[in-house]
C-alpha angles and dihedrals in degrees: 000000000000126000090251092058091052090065094229105126141312118349113274096016127109119230114256116258112254114218113247094246091058100046097090141280139268115223117201114198119241091237091058091053089047091054091050091048092049091050090049090051090051090051093049098044095053124199116002131200111276094250095048120111118240115259115264133186142212118208136193114192115202128189116260112290097221130041113258119249119239111296093011120119114230113248124208121220122232117209105198134194115191120197117200146157123224138198118253131261097039138131097256099189098056092043091052090047090052090051092050093048094047094046091051091049097046097044089047092049099043103034104022094229129137113244108203094166136033113173113194115203116193103206100180143005119217120209107232115232095236091052092055093047091048089058096047096260124136123214 
């Protein structure tokens, strides 16, 4: 196939190379980022009580906050809110920190977005069966 048959300019000339930053853009939907964040939260939280709801996430993706330098690809920022339920008793602070850290890592790896904010909202605590039995309670 010759350059003329490709329909990309004058016969016998090669198309000019377009710099990578000007070739186009990939747009990843907020709901896709939310699914990845929710999966990352499930991975970080570990096993949950049987009656606990699965973690879910809300995401707002904003365009990059600073203009990219030459040759740099612009990066969007994902602001994430993760909703989860935990077993009780548990050390809530460290578990929320683990969720934040894992969500930032996974979204960064899989989507290539900056994650400046992960808000973890614990919506409910579930009393574990062995904790209640240990304190003389019956289910």
